[in-house]
N, C-alpha and C positions, 0 to 999 in steps of 0.2 A: 079559456078560463078554467075548465075542468080537466085539462090535459094531465096535470100532475097528479090529480086525484085518481084518474084512470090508471096511471102508471103504478101508483101505490096499491090500488086494488088488484092489479095484475100481479104485482110482487107478493102480495098477501096470499093470493090464490096459489102461486108457485110454491111459497113457503109451506102452505098446508099440504100440497101434493108431495113435497119432499119429505115432510114429517110423516105422512102416511106410508110412503115407500120405505122410510127408515124403520118404522114400526114393523112392517112386513118382513124386512131383512132380519130384524131382531127376533121375531117369532120363528123365522126359518132356522136361526141359530139354535133354537131349543130342540130342533129335530135332527140336526146334523151331528152324527156321533163319530168319535175317533176311538180306536182301541190301541192300547200300548201295553208293553210288558216291562217288568223290571229288567235290569241289565242281565240278570241270569236267566230270565224267562220263566221264573217260577211263580210270578204274580202277574195277573192280567187285569187291567182296569179299562172300563168303558166310561167315557165322559162325553157330554154334549158340548157344543161350541159356545154355549152360554155359561160355561165353566161349572157345570153340575156333574158330579160323579154319579153314574147310574149303576155300575156293577163292579164288584171286586171279586176276582177268583184267585184263590190261593191253592196251589197244587198240593196234593196229598203228600208228595215228597217233601215239600217245604214244611208242612204241618208236622210231619213225622220227626223232624229234627228236634222239635220241642223247645227250640231256642227262641223265646219270645222277642228278644232284641233283634235277632237276625230277621225274623218274620216282619217285625215292625219296620225295619230299615228297607226291606224289599217292598213292602206296601207303600211306604213313603216314596221310594224311587219310582215305582210304577205310577203312582198318582201324579207326581211331578212331571213325568214323561207325558202322561195323558193330557194334563192341563196345558203343558207347553205346546203339544200338538194341536189341541183345541184352540189355543190362542192364535197359532199360526193360521189355521184353517179359517177362523173367524176373521182374521185380518185380510185373508184372500177374498172372502165373501164381501166384506165391507169395502175393500178396494174396488171390487167390481161395481158395487152400488155407487160409490163416489165417481168412478169413471163414467158411468152412465148419466150421472146428474150434471157433470161439468160440461159446459158447452164448448170448452177449448181442449 
C-alpha cells in the first residue's frame, strides 16, 4: 500500500542530494581560475569559471602607445578569450558532475 510513497520519498531524497552536489560544483567554479591573453599578448586577464573577471593586466608597452582604442580592443579581446576559456572549463567540470550523477 505504501510502496509508491516509499519510492517517491526515495526520489525526493535523491533530488535533494543531486541539488546539494550541484551547489557544491557551482561553488567550486567560483574558485577555478583561467588566465588568457589578448592575441598580441599585451593584455592578460584572469577570470573564474563562474564568469567573473578577477584581474586585468595591461603591459606598459601597450599603455605607452597612448592609443585608447587599441588598448580597449586588446582588453576586450583578452576578456573574451578568458570568458570563453572559463566557459569551456566550467563545461568540463559540469560534465564530470553529470557523468557521476547518471546511472547509465
